[in-house]
DRENDO-1510 file (C-alpha; in Angstrom, 1 decimal, always signed):
<recs>
REC; n; res; u; v; w
REC; 1; MET; -43.4; +10.9; -50.6 .
REC; 2; ALA; -44.6; +8.1; -48.3 .
REC; 3; SER; -41.3; +6.3; -48.7 .
REC; 4; PHE; -39.4; +9.5; -47.7 .
REC; 5; PHE; -41.7; +10.0; -44.7 .
REC; 6; LEU; -41.1; +6.5; -43.5 .
REC; 7; PHE; -37.3; +7.0; -44.0 .
REC; 8; VAL; -37.4; +10.2; -41.8 .
REC; 9; LEU; -39.4; +8.4; -39.1 .
REC; 10; PHE; -37.0; +5.5; -39.1 .
REC; 11; SER; -34.0; +7.8; -39.0 .
REC; 12; LEU; -35.4; +9.7; -36.1 .
REC; 13; PHE; -36.3; +6.5; -34.2 .
REC; 14; PHE; -32.7; +5.2; -34.8 .
REC; 15; LEU; -31.2; +8.5; -33.6 .
REC; 16; CYS; -33.4; +8.6; -30.5 .
REC; 17; THR; -32.6; +5.0; -29.7 .
REC; 18; HIS; -28.9; +5.7; -30.3 .
REC; 19; VAL; -28.9; +8.8; -28.0 .
REC; 20; SER; -30.9; +7.1; -25.2 .
REC; 21; SER; -28.6; +4.1; -25.1 .
REC; 22; ALA; -25.3; +6.0; -25.3 .
REC; 23; ASP; -25.0; +5.7; -21.5 .
REC; 24; THR; -26.6; +2.3; -21.2 .
REC; 25; ILE; -25.7; -1.4; -21.6 .
REC; 26; SER; -29.0; -3.1; -22.3 .
REC; 27; ALA; -30.1; -6.7; -23.0 .
REC; 28; ASP; -29.4; -6.2; -26.7 .
REC; 29; PHE; -26.2; -4.3; -26.4 .
REC; 30; THR; -22.7; -5.6; -25.6 .
REC; 31; LEU; -19.5; -3.7; -25.0 .
REC; 32; SER; -16.4; -5.0; -26.7 .
REC; 33; GLY; -13.2; -3.8; -28.4 .
REC; 34; ASP; -13.0; +0.0; -28.7 .
REC; 35; GLN; -16.7; +0.5; -27.9 .
REC; 36; THR; -17.5; +2.8; -25.0 .
REC; 37; ILE; -20.5; +4.3; -23.2 .
REC; 38; SER; -20.6; +7.9; -21.9 .
REC; 39; SER; -22.6; +9.4; -19.1 .
REC; 40; SER; -25.5; +11.7; -20.2 .
REC; 41; GLY; -23.7; +14.9; -19.3 .
REC; 42; GLY; -20.4; +13.8; -20.9 .
REC; 43; THR; -18.4; +13.7; -17.6 .
REC; 44; PHE; -17.5; +10.0; -17.6 .
REC; 45; LYS; -16.7; +7.3; -20.2 .
REC; 46; MET; -16.5; +3.5; -19.7 .
REC; 47; GLY; -14.9; +0.8; -21.8 .
REC; 48; PHE; -11.8; -1.3; -22.1 .
REC; 49; PHE; -8.4; +0.3; -21.2 .
REC; 50; GLN; -4.8; -0.6; -20.7 .
REC; 51; PRO; -2.8; +0.9; -17.8 .
REC; 52; ALA; +0.5; +2.5; -18.9 .
REC; 53; THR; +2.5; -0.1; -20.9 .
REC; 54; SER; +0.7; -3.1; -19.5 .
REC; 55; SER; -0.5; -5.8; -22.0 .
REC; 56; ASN; -3.6; -6.5; -19.9 .
REC; 57; PHE; -7.1; -5.1; -20.5 .
REC; 58; TYR; -9.6; -4.0; -17.9 .
REC; 59; ILE; -13.2; -2.6; -17.9 .
REC; 60; GLY; -12.9; +0.8; -16.4 .
REC; 61; MET; -14.4; +4.3; -16.0 .
REC; 62; TRP; -12.5; +7.5; -16.6 .
REC; 63; TYR; -13.1; +11.3; -17.0 .
REC; 64; GLN; -14.1; +12.1; -20.6 .
REC; 65; GLN; -13.0; +15.8; -20.5 .
REC; 66; LEU; -9.4; +15.4; -19.3 .
REC; 67; PRO; -6.5; +15.2; -21.8 .
REC; 68; GLN; -4.8; +12.4; -19.8 .
REC; 69; GLN; -6.9; +9.3; -19.1 .
REC; 70; THR; -7.6; +9.2; -15.3 .
REC; 71; ILE; -9.2; +6.0; -14.2 .
REC; 72; VAL; -11.7; +6.2; -11.3 .
REC; 73; TRP; -13.2; +2.7; -11.1 .
REC; 74; VAL; -12.2; -0.7; -12.4 .
REC; 75; ALA; -14.5; -3.7; -12.6 .
REC; 76; ASN; -12.1; -6.6; -13.0 .
REC; 77; ARG; -9.3; -5.2; -10.8 .
REC; 78; ASP; -7.5; -8.5; -10.2 .
REC; 79; LYS; -8.7; -10.5; -13.2 .
REC; 80; PRO; -7.5; -8.8; -16.5 .
REC; 81; VAL; -8.3; -10.0; -19.9 .
REC; 82; SER; -5.8; -10.4; -22.7 .
REC; 83; ASP; -7.9; -9.5; -25.7 .
REC; 84; LYS; -10.5; -6.7; -25.7 .
REC; 85; LYS; -11.8; -7.7; -29.1 .
REC; 86; THR; -13.0; -11.2; -28.0 .
REC; 87; SER; -14.1; -10.1; -24.5 .
REC; 88; LEU; -17.7; -8.9; -23.9 .
REC; 89; LEU; -19.4; -6.9; -21.2 .
REC; 90; LYS; -23.1; -7.7; -21.3 .
REC; 91; ILE; -26.3; -8.3; -19.3 .
REC; 92; SER; -26.6; -12.0; -18.7 .
REC; 93; ASN; -28.8; -14.1; -16.3 .
REC; 94; GLY; -29.8; -11.0; -14.3 .
REC; 95; ASN; -26.2; -9.6; -13.9 .
REC; 96; LEU; -23.7; -7.4; -15.6 .
REC; 97; VAL; -21.0; -9.9; -16.7 .
REC; 98; LEU; -17.6; -9.7; -18.3 .
REC; 99; LEU; -16.8; -12.7; -20.5 .
REC; 100; ASP; -13.2; -13.4; -21.6 .
REC; 101; GLY; -12.0; -14.7; -25.0 .
REC; 102; ASN; -13.5; -17.0; -27.5 .
REC; 103; ASN; -14.6; -19.5; -24.9 .
REC; 104; GLN; -16.5; -16.7; -23.1 .
REC; 105; THR; -15.3; -17.6; -19.6 .
REC; 106; PRO; -16.9; -15.4; -16.9 .
REC; 107; VAL; -14.2; -13.1; -15.4 .
REC; 108; TRP; -16.3; -10.6; -13.4 .
REC; 109; SER; -19.9; -10.2; -12.4 .
REC; 110; THR; -22.2; -8.0; -10.3 .
REC; 111; GLY; -22.9; -11.2; -8.4 .
REC; 112; LEU; -26.7; -10.9; -7.9 .
REC; 113; ASN; -29.0; -13.8; -7.3 .
REC; 114; SER; -31.8; -11.9; -9.0 .
REC; 115; SER; -32.7; -12.5; -12.6 .
REC; 116; SER; -34.5; -9.2; -13.1 .
REC; 117; ALA; -31.7; -7.0; -14.3 .
REC; 118; HIS; -32.7; -5.0; -17.3 .
REC; 119; ASP; -29.9; -2.6; -18.0 .
REC; 120; ALA; -26.8; -0.9; -16.6 .
REC; 121; VAL; -26.5; +2.9; -16.8 .
REC; 122; LEU; -23.4; +5.1; -16.4 .
REC; 123; GLN; -24.5; +8.2; -14.5 .
REC; 124; ASP; -23.0; +11.6; -14.7 .
REC; 125; ASP; -21.7; +11.3; -11.1 .
REC; 126; GLY; -19.6; +8.3; -12.0 .
REC; 127; ASN; -21.9; +5.7; -10.5 .
REC; 128; LEU; -22.7; +2.7; -12.6 .
REC; 129; VAL; -26.1; +1.4; -11.7 .
REC; 130; LEU; -27.9; -1.9; -12.5 .
REC; 131; ARG; -31.7; -1.5; -12.8 .
REC; 132; ASP; -34.7; -3.8; -13.2 .
REC; 133; ASP; -37.6; -3.3; -15.6 .
REC; 134; SER; -39.2; -0.7; -13.4 .
REC; 135; GLY; -36.0; +1.3; -13.0 .
REC; 136; SER; -35.4; +0.3; -9.4 .
REC; 137; LEU; -31.8; +0.0; -8.3 .
REC; 138; LEU; -30.3; -3.5; -8.0 .
REC; 139; TRP; -26.6; -2.8; -7.7 .
REC; 140; GLN; -24.3; +0.2; -7.9 .
REC; 141; SER; -20.5; +0.7; -8.3 .
REC; 142; PHE; -20.5; +3.3; -5.5 .
REC; 143; ASP; -21.0; +0.3; -3.1 .
REC; 144; HIS; -17.9; -1.3; -4.5 .
REC; 145; PRO; -15.2; +1.4; -4.4 .
REC; 146; GLY; -11.7; +0.9; -5.9 .
REC; 147; ASP; -9.0; +3.5; -5.2 .
REC; 148; THR; -11.1; +6.6; -5.9 .
REC; 149; TRP; -13.7; +8.4; -3.8 .
REC; 150; LEU; -15.9; +10.5; -6.1 .
REC; 151; PRO; -18.1; +13.4; -4.8 .
REC; 152; GLY; -21.4; +11.9; -3.7 .
REC; 153; ALA; -20.1; +8.5; -2.9 .
REC; 154; LYS; -19.8; +7.2; +0.7 .
REC; 155; ILE; -17.3; +5.1; +2.6 .
REC; 156; ARG; -19.5; +3.4; +5.3 .
REC; 157; TYR; -19.0; +1.7; +8.6 .
REC; 158; ASP; -21.7; -0.9; +9.3 .
REC; 159; LYS; -22.5; -0.9; +13.0 .
REC; 160; ARG; -24.4; -4.2; +12.7 .
REC; 161; THR; -21.6; -6.2; +11.1 .
REC; 162; LYS; -18.8; -4.0; +12.5 .
REC; 163; LYS; -17.2; -3.9; +9.0 .
REC; 164; SER; -16.2; -1.0; +6.9 .
REC; 165; GLN; -16.0; -0.4; +3.2 .
REC; 166; ARG; -12.4; +0.2; +2.0 .
REC; 167; LEU; -10.8; +2.5; -0.5 .
REC; 168; THR; -7.8; +0.4; -1.7 .
REC; 169; SER; -4.8; +1.6; -3.7 .
REC; 170; TRP; -3.7; +0.0; -6.9 .
REC; 171; THR; -0.8; -2.4; -6.6 .
REC; 172; GLY; +1.3; -0.3; -9.0 .
REC; 173; VAL; +0.8; +2.2; -11.8 .
REC; 174; GLU; +0.4; -0.7; -14.3 .
REC; 175; ASP; -1.6; -3.0; -12.0 .
REC; 176; PRO; -5.0; -1.9; -10.7 .
REC; 177; SER; -5.4; -5.0; -8.5 .
REC; 178; PRO; -5.9; -4.2; -4.7 .
REC; 179; GLY; -2.6; -3.0; -3.3 .
REC; 180; LEU; -1.1; -2.7; +0.2 .
REC; 181; PHE; -2.7; +0.6; +1.3 .
REC; 182; SER; -6.4; +1.1; +2.3 .
REC; 183; LEU; -8.6; +3.8; +3.9 .
REC; 184; GLU; -11.6; +2.9; +6.1 .
REC; 185; LEU; -13.9; +4.3; +8.7 .
REC; 186; ASP; -13.8; +2.8; +12.2 .
REC; 187; GLU; -16.3; +2.7; +15.0 .
REC; 188; SER; -14.8; +5.8; +16.6 .
REC; 189; THR; -15.9; +7.8; +13.5 .
REC; 190; ALA; -12.3; +8.3; +12.4 .
REC; 191; TYR; -10.9; +7.4; +9.0 .
REC; 192; LYS; -7.6; +5.5; +9.2 .
REC; 193; ILE; -5.0; +4.3; +6.6 .
REC; 194; LEU; -3.8; +0.8; +6.9 .
REC; 195; TRP; -0.8; -1.1; +5.5 .
REC; 196; ASN; -1.5; -4.7; +4.5 .
REC; 197; GLY; -5.0; -4.4; +6.1 .
REC; 198; SER; -3.7; -4.3; +9.6 .
REC; 199; THR; -0.9; -1.8; +10.4 .
REC; 200; GLN; -2.4; +1.7; +11.0 .
REC; 201; TYR; -0.1; +4.6; +10.2 .
REC; 202; TRP; -2.5; +7.6; +9.9 .
REC; 203; SER; -5.8; +8.6; +11.4 .
REC; 204; SER; -8.1; +11.5; +10.6 .
REC; 205; GLY; -9.2; +11.7; +14.3 .
REC; 206; PRO; -12.9; +11.4; +15.1 .
REC; 207; TRP; -15.5; +13.6; +13.5 .
REC; 208; ASN; -16.1; +16.8; +15.4 .
REC; 209; PRO; -19.8; +17.7; +15.1 .
REC; 210; GLN; -19.1; +21.3; +16.5 .
REC; 211; SER; -16.4; +22.3; +14.0 .
REC; 212; LYS; -17.8; +19.8; +11.3 .
REC; 213; LEU; -14.4; +18.4; +10.4 .
REC; 214; PHE; -12.0; +15.7; +11.3 .
REC; 215; ASP; -9.5; +17.0; +13.8 .
REC; 216; SER; -6.3; +15.8; +11.9 .
REC; 217; VAL; -7.5; +17.3; +8.6 .
REC; 218; PRO; -7.3; +21.1; +9.0 .
REC; 219; GLU; -7.6; +21.5; +5.3 .
REC; 220; MET; -11.3; +20.9; +5.7 .
REC; 221; ARG; -11.6; +24.5; +7.1 .
REC; 222; LEU; -10.9; +25.7; +3.5 .
REC; 223; ASN; -14.4; +24.7; +2.4 .
REC; 224; TYR; -14.8; +27.1; -0.5 .
REC; 225; ILE; -14.4; +24.2; -2.9 .
REC; 226; PHE; -16.0; +21.3; -1.1 .
REC; 227; ASN; -19.1; +20.8; +1.1 .
REC; 228; TYR; -18.6; +18.0; +3.7 .
REC; 229; SER; -21.3; +16.0; +5.5 .
REC; 230; PHE; -21.1; +13.3; +8.2 .
REC; 231; PHE; -24.1; +11.0; +9.0 .
REC; 232; SER; -24.5; +8.5; +11.8 .
REC; 233; ASN; -27.5; +6.5; +13.1 .
REC; 234; ALA; -28.1; +3.1; +14.8 .
REC; 235; THR; -27.0; +1.0; +11.9 .
REC; 236; GLU; -24.3; +2.9; +10.0 .
REC; 237; SER; -21.9; +5.9; +9.8 .
REC; 238; TYR; -20.6; +7.5; +6.7 .
REC; 239; PHE; -18.9; +10.6; +5.4 .
REC; 240; THR; -19.5; +12.2; +2.0 .
REC; 241; TYR; -18.7; +15.4; +0.2 .
REC; 242; SER; -19.8; +17.4; -2.8 .
REC; 243; ILE; -18.2; +20.1; -4.9 .
REC; 244; TYR; -19.8; +23.6; -5.0 .
REC; 245; ASN; -19.0; +24.3; -8.7 .
REC; 246; LYS; -20.0; +21.2; -10.6 .
REC; 247; ALA; -18.0; +22.4; -13.6 .
REC; 248; ASN; -14.9; +21.6; -11.7 .
REC; 249; ILE; -13.6; +18.1; -11.5 .
REC; 250; SER; -12.4; +16.6; -8.2 .
REC; 251; ARG; -11.6; +13.2; -6.7 .
REC; 252; LEU; -10.0; +11.7; -3.6 .
REC; 253; VAL; -7.7; +8.8; -4.2 .
REC; 254; MET; -5.9; +6.2; -2.1 .
REC; 255; ASP; -2.7; +6.5; -4.0 .
REC; 256; VAL; -0.1; +3.9; -4.8 .
REC; 257; SER; +2.2; +6.1; -2.7 .
REC; 258; GLY; +0.3; +5.2; +0.4 .
REC; 259; GLN; -1.0; +8.7; +0.8 .
REC; 260; ILE; -4.6; +9.8; +0.6 .
REC; 261; ARG; -4.8; +12.7; -1.9 .
REC; 262; GLN; -7.5; +15.0; -2.9 .
REC; 263; SER; -7.1; +16.7; -6.3 .
REC; 264; SER; -9.0; +19.2; -8.4 .
REC; 265; TRP; -9.0; +20.4; -11.9 .
REC; 266; LEU; -10.1; +23.9; -12.0 .
REC; 267; ASN; -11.7; +25.7; -15.0 .
REC; 268; ASN; -9.2; +26.7; -17.7 .
REC; 269; ASN; -6.5; +24.7; -16.0 .
REC; 270; ASN; -5.2; +21.6; -17.7 .
REC; 271; GLN; -3.1; +20.5; -14.7 .
REC; 272; ARG; -4.1; +18.6; -11.6 .
REC; 273; ASN; -4.0; +20.7; -8.4 .
REC; 274; LEU; -3.3; +18.8; -5.2 .
REC; 275; PHE; -5.7; +20.2; -2.5 .
REC; 276; TRP; -4.4; +18.1; +0.4 .
REC; 277; SER; -2.7; +14.8; +1.2 .
REC; 278; GLN; -2.0; +12.7; +4.3 .
REC; 279; PRO; +0.4; +11.7; +5.7 .
REC; 280; ARG; +2.1; +14.9; +4.6 .
REC; 281; GLN; +5.6; +13.4; +4.6 .
REC; 282; GLN; +6.1; +10.4; +2.2 .
REC; 283; CYS; +8.4; +8.6; +4.7 .
REC; 284; LEU; +5.6; +8.5; +7.3 .
REC; 285; VAL; +3.8; +6.0; +5.0 .
REC; 286; TYR; +4.4; +2.6; +6.6 .
REC; 287; SER; +6.9; +0.5; +4.7 .
REC; 288; TYR; +6.7; +2.7; +1.7 .
REC; 289; CYS; +10.1; +1.4; +0.5 .
REC; 290; GLY; +9.3; -2.3; +1.2 .
REC; 291; SER; +11.6; -4.8; +3.0 .
REC; 292; PHE; +15.1; -3.6; +3.6 .
REC; 293; GLY; +14.4; -0.3; +1.7 .
REC; 294; ILE; +15.4; +3.0; +3.3 .
REC; 295; CYS; +13.2; +6.0; +3.1 .
REC; 296; SER; +14.7; +9.5; +3.2 .
REC; 297; SER; +12.7; +12.7; +2.8 .
REC; 298; LYS; +15.8; +14.5; +1.5 .
REC; 299; SER; +16.6; +12.1; -1.4 .
REC; 300; GLN; +15.0; +11.7; -4.8 .
REC; 301; PRO; +13.7; +9.2; -5.2 .
REC; 302; PHE; +12.6; +8.8; -1.5 .
REC; 303; CYS; +13.6; +5.1; -1.5 .
REC; 304; GLN; +17.2; +3.7; -1.6 .
REC; 305; CYS; +18.6; +0.2; -1.2 .
REC; 306; PRO; +21.4; -0.2; +1.4 .
REC; 307; ARG; +24.9; -1.0; +0.2 .
REC; 308; GLY; +25.0; -4.7; -0.8 .
REC; 309; PHE; +21.3; -4.7; -1.8 .
REC; 310; ARG; +19.4; -4.1; -5.0 .
REC; 311; PRO; +15.7; -3.5; -5.9 .
REC; 312; LYS; +13.8; -6.8; -6.0 .
REC; 313; SER; +12.0; -5.6; -9.1 .
REC; 314; GLN; +13.9; -3.0; -11.1 .
REC; 315; LYS; +11.0; -2.6; -13.5 .
REC; 316; ASP; +8.7; -1.6; -10.6 .
REC; 317; TRP; +11.4; +0.6; -9.1 .
REC; 318; ASP; +11.7; +2.5; -12.4 .
REC; 319; LEU; +7.9; +3.0; -12.3 .
REC; 320; LYS; +8.2; +4.5; -8.7 .
REC; 321; ASP; +6.6; +1.4; -7.1 .
REC; 322; TYR; +8.9; +0.5; -4.3 .
REC; 323; SER; +6.6; -1.9; -2.4 .
REC; 324; ALA; +8.6; -5.0; -3.3 .
REC; 325; GLY; +11.6; -3.6; -1.5 .
REC; 326; CYS; +15.3; -4.6; -1.7 .
REC; 327; VAL; +17.1; -8.0; -1.7 .
REC; 328; ARG; +20.7; -8.8; -1.0 .
REC; 329; LYS; +23.1; -9.0; -4.0 .
REC; 330; THR; +24.7; -12.1; -2.4 .
REC; 331; GLU; +22.6; -14.6; -0.5 .
REC; 332; LEU; +23.6; -15.2; +3.0 .
REC; 333; GLN; +25.2; -18.6; +3.9 .
REC; 334; CYS; +25.5; -19.8; +7.4 .
REC; 335; SER; +28.2; -22.5; +7.3 .
REC; 336; ARG; +31.8; -22.9; +8.5 .
REC; 337; GLY; +34.2; -21.0; +6.3 .
REC; 338; VAL; +31.6; -18.5; +5.0 .
REC; 339; VAL; +32.1; -15.0; +6.4 .
REC; 340; ASN; +29.2; -12.7; +7.2 .
REC; 341; GLN; +29.7; -9.1; +8.4 .
REC; 342; PHE; +27.6; -6.2; +9.5 .
REC; 343; LEU; +27.0; -2.9; +7.7 .
REC; 344; PRO; +26.3; -0.1; +10.1 .
REC; 345; LEU; +23.3; +2.1; +9.1 .
REC; 346; THR; +23.6; +5.3; +11.2 .
REC; 347; ASN; +21.0; +7.7; +12.4 .
REC; 348; VAL; +18.0; +5.6; +11.3 .
REC; 349; LYS; +14.6; +4.8; +12.8 .
REC; 350; LEU; +14.8; +1.2; +13.9 .
REC; 351; PRO; +12.5; -1.2; +12.1 .
REC; 352; ASP; +9.4; -2.7; +13.8 .
REC; 353; ILE; +8.9; -6.4; +14.8 .
REC; 354; LEU; +12.1; -6.7; +16.9 .
REC; 355; GLU; +13.1; -9.2; +19.4 .
REC; 356; VAL; +14.8; -8.4; +22.7 .
REC; 357; TRP; +17.7; -10.9; +23.1 .
REC; 358; GLY; +18.7; -9.8; +26.6 .
REC; 359; ILE; +20.6; -7.3; +28.7 .
REC; 360; THR; +24.2; -7.4; +27.6 .
REC; 361; SER; +27.1; -5.4; +26.2 .
REC; 362; PHE; +27.4; -4.1; +22.7 .
REC; 363; SER; +30.1; -6.6; +21.7 .
REC; 364; ILE; +28.3; -9.7; +23.0 .
REC; 365; CYS; +25.1; -8.5; +21.2 .
REC; 366; GLY; +27.0; -8.5; +17.9 .
REC; 367; SER; +28.6; -11.8; +18.6 .
REC; 368; ALA; +25.2; -13.4; +19.5 .
REC; 369; CYS; +23.7; -12.1; +16.2 .
REC; 370; LEU; +26.7; -13.4; +14.2 .
REC; 371; GLY; +26.3; -16.8; +15.8 .
REC; 372; ASN; +22.5; -17.0; +15.0 .
REC; 373; CYS; +21.8; -18.0; +11.4 .
REC; 374; SER; +18.4; -16.4; +11.6 .
REC; 375; CYS; +19.6; -13.0; +12.7 .
REC; 376; MET; +19.3; -10.5; +9.9 .
REC; 377; ALA; +20.2; -7.4; +11.9 .
REC; 378; TYR; +20.9; -6.1; +15.4 .
REC; 379; ALA; +21.1; -2.9; +17.4 .
REC; 380; HIS; +22.2; -2.1; +20.9 .
REC; 381; ASP; +20.2; +0.2; +23.2 .
REC; 382; GLU; +22.9; +2.0; +25.2 .
REC; 383; SER; +20.4; +3.5; +27.6 .
REC; 384; SER; +19.0; +0.1; +28.8 .
REC; 385; ASN; +21.9; -2.1; +27.6 .
REC; 386; ARG; +19.4; -4.2; +25.7 .
REC; 387; CYS; +20.4; -6.3; +22.7 .
REC; 388; LEU; +17.8; -6.0; +19.9 .
REC; 389; MET; +17.6; -8.4; +17.0 .
REC; 390; TRP; +15.6; -8.9; +13.8 .
REC; 391; THR; +15.2; -12.5; +12.6 .
REC; 392; LYS; +13.0; -11.6; +9.6 .
REC; 393; ASP; +13.0; -9.0; +6.8 .
REC; 394; VAL; +13.1; -5.5; +8.2 .
REC; 395; PHE; +10.4; -3.0; +7.3 .
REC; 396; ASN; +9.8; +0.7; +7.7 .
REC; 397; LEU; +13.5; +1.8; +7.8 .
REC; 398; GLN; +13.8; +5.6; +7.8 .
REC; 399; GLN; +16.9; +7.7; +7.4 .
REC; 400; PHE; +16.9; +10.8; +9.6 .
REC; 401; GLU; +18.6; +14.1; +8.8 .
REC; 402; GLU; +22.2; +14.6; +10.0 .
REC; 403; ASP; +21.2; +17.1; +12.7 .
REC; 404; TYR; +18.5; +14.7; +14.2 .
REC; 405; SER; +19.9; +13.5; +17.5 .
REC; 406; GLU; +17.5; +10.6; +18.3 .
REC; 407; GLY; +18.4; +8.2; +15.5 .
REC; 408; ASN; +19.9; +4.8; +16.1 .
REC; 409; THR; +22.5; +2.6; +14.4 .
REC; 410; LEU; +21.3; -0.6; +12.9 .
REC; 411; TYR; +23.8; -3.3; +12.0 .
REC; 412; LEU; +22.6; -5.1; +8.8 .
REC; 413; ARG; +24.0; -8.6; +8.1 .
REC; 414; LEU; +25.8; -8.9; +4.7 .
REC; 415; SER; +28.0; -11.4; +2.9 .
REC; 416; ALA; +31.6; -10.2; +3.3 .
REC; 417; SER; +31.9; -9.9; -0.4 .
REC; 418; ASP; +29.3; -7.1; -0.5 .
REC; 419; MET; +31.0; -5.1; +2.3 .
REC; 420; PRO; +32.8; -1.8; +1.4 .
REC; 421; SER; +36.5; -2.4; +1.4 .
REC; 422; SER; +38.0; +1.0; +2.2 .
REC; 423; SER; +35.2; +3.3; +3.4 .
REC; 424; THR; +34.6; +4.6; +6.8 .
REC; 425; SER; +31.6; +2.3; +7.2 .
REC; 426; GLY; +33.9; -0.7; +6.3 .
REC; 427; LYS; +36.3; +0.3; +9.1 .
REC; 428; SER; +33.4; +0.7; +11.5 .
REC; 429; ASN; +32.1; -2.7; +10.6 .
REC; 430; LYS; +35.5; -4.3; +11.2 .
REC; 431; ALA; +35.6; -2.7; +14.6 .
REC; 432; VAL; +32.1; -4.1; +15.3 .
REC; 433; ILE; +33.1; -7.6; +14.3 .
REC; 434; PHE; +36.4; -7.4; +16.1 .
REC; 435; GLY; +34.6; -6.1; +19.2 .
REC; 436; ALA; +32.1; -9.0; +19.0 .
REC; 437; VAL; +34.8; -11.6; +18.7 .
REC; 438; LEU; +36.9; -9.9; +21.4 .
REC; 439; GLY; +33.9; -9.8; +23.7 .
REC; 440; SER; +33.3; -13.5; +23.2 .
REC; 441; LEU; +37.0; -14.4; +23.7 .
REC; 442; GLY; +37.0; -12.2; +26.8 .
REC; 443; ALA; +34.0; -14.0; +28.3 .
REC; 444; ILE; +35.6; -17.4; +27.6 .
REC; 445; ALA; +38.9; -16.3; +29.1 .
REC; 446; LEU; +37.2; -15.2; +32.3 .
REC; 447; VAL; +35.5; -18.6; +32.6 .
REC; 448; LEU; +38.8; -20.4; +32.1 .
REC; 449; LEU; +40.6; -18.2; +34.6 .
REC; 450; ALA; +38.0; -19.0; +37.3 .
REC; 451; VAL; +38.3; -22.7; +36.6 .
REC; 452; ILE; +42.1; -22.5; +36.9 .
REC; 453; ILE; +41.9; -20.6; +40.2 .
REC; 454; MET; +39.5; -23.1; +41.7 .
REC; 455; LEU; +41.7; -26.1; +40.6 .
REC; 456; ARG; +44.8; -24.5; +42.2 .
REC; 457; TYR; +42.9; -23.8; +45.4 .
REC; 458; CYS; +41.7; -27.4; +45.6 .
REC; 459; ARG; +45.2; -28.7; +44.9 .
REC; 460; ARG; +46.7; -26.7; +47.7 .
REC; 461; LYS; +44.1; -28.1; +50.1 .
REC; 462; ARG; +45.0; -31.6; +49.2 .
REC; 463; MET; +48.7; -30.9; +49.7 .
REC; 464; ARG; +48.0; -29.7; +53.2 .
REC; 465; GLY; +46.1; -32.9; +53.9 .
REC; 466; GLU; +42.8; -31.3; +54.2 .
REC; 467; LYS; +39.6; -33.1; +53.1 .
REC; 468; SER; +37.6; -31.4; +50.5 .
REC; 469; ASP; +33.8; -31.7; +50.7 .
REC; 470; GLY; +33.5; -31.2; +46.9 .
REC; 471; THR; +31.5; -27.9; +47.2 .
REC; 472; LEU; +32.5; -24.8; +45.4 .
</recs>
């Protein structure tokens, strides 16, 4: 009887310990292989995962209730491990640390100088918190956002350091490392989306305290799902939101598409519902199609490579990641006997980072680009007669619709072997080259004619016995 009583006590103790530690990584517990921890309410799960068909492993957090794994936070974004069975996530030297392989090399850490960390707890709001013996907060994942903004989290602007936290997209659907697109709050209390950390292509507009929304996000007026709050004092500003019905699942993500998207999963609905996204048109995302890629809102997929070009990474292209852009099928050569020509791209938005070569005619503009080995493309502005050139890769090319009257024509340099042989664009290109050459020959002929006239004039003066003073 006593033995049975001790067995029951031991079983209850083990069960309580097991339940209490289901959401916790403590000093005597490590996470490895297929082991996971779950938040107390069962909303989130954390462990090793593989994105899509990648062979790499990451420590991440995802929704436990959704049929499709949806990652909301990744610890080792840019430092994957190759074997989850020999890798460990554990409390070590006052930090939560990820150790890789049999040699136990540190891959990721919470990076605290303190040695008082006691455990790490996965909370039901999706925040992973590191605590000391008293339960006080030492570190939290909400302060280190990835691509997902969960309800209750904040993206801050620090007025003292003039720096903002950033929500940063994945590089691709198989690569959670920080990508090209990011969202941050600036000092004017507006959220902005940046390409490559510098080029802004969308802004929410400043926070309007009267209407309690951002001016460029009218969807915020439909606040039957979300409750929005903006806070600002002398040291910081931040925006946060909550969801009225906590049974619903929602997240805001800086997507690999370069759009900020807010989605919800409503009760009894196994599909994601897009609540709003910005920019609304995919082609308004800066350089969505990468270098030399053309974005068209009327095509599927949105990105196309021009004639004579191919995707730089066909694998990424197939995964709808177009950021690597396009490359020429035949490399350009700039030497005697090698022929380069120009492919006209009509009704397009001209790329950024141009150089104004000068005020000149269309034909001389083409000839000047042809004679410059660094010139990748050119355009001629008829209204101002300016010659525009691009001496580096071109970005942010957009194809307008046929009825759009404000598009331009860009002449893209190609090897002659990649030019269309019998199409209309080929005929147009030949006319461009012929015009450029003809323009150059015409300019040379005018100079020679002027020289001949002056020589004949001087000769007549000598024949009349007049002295020439040598001036022209």
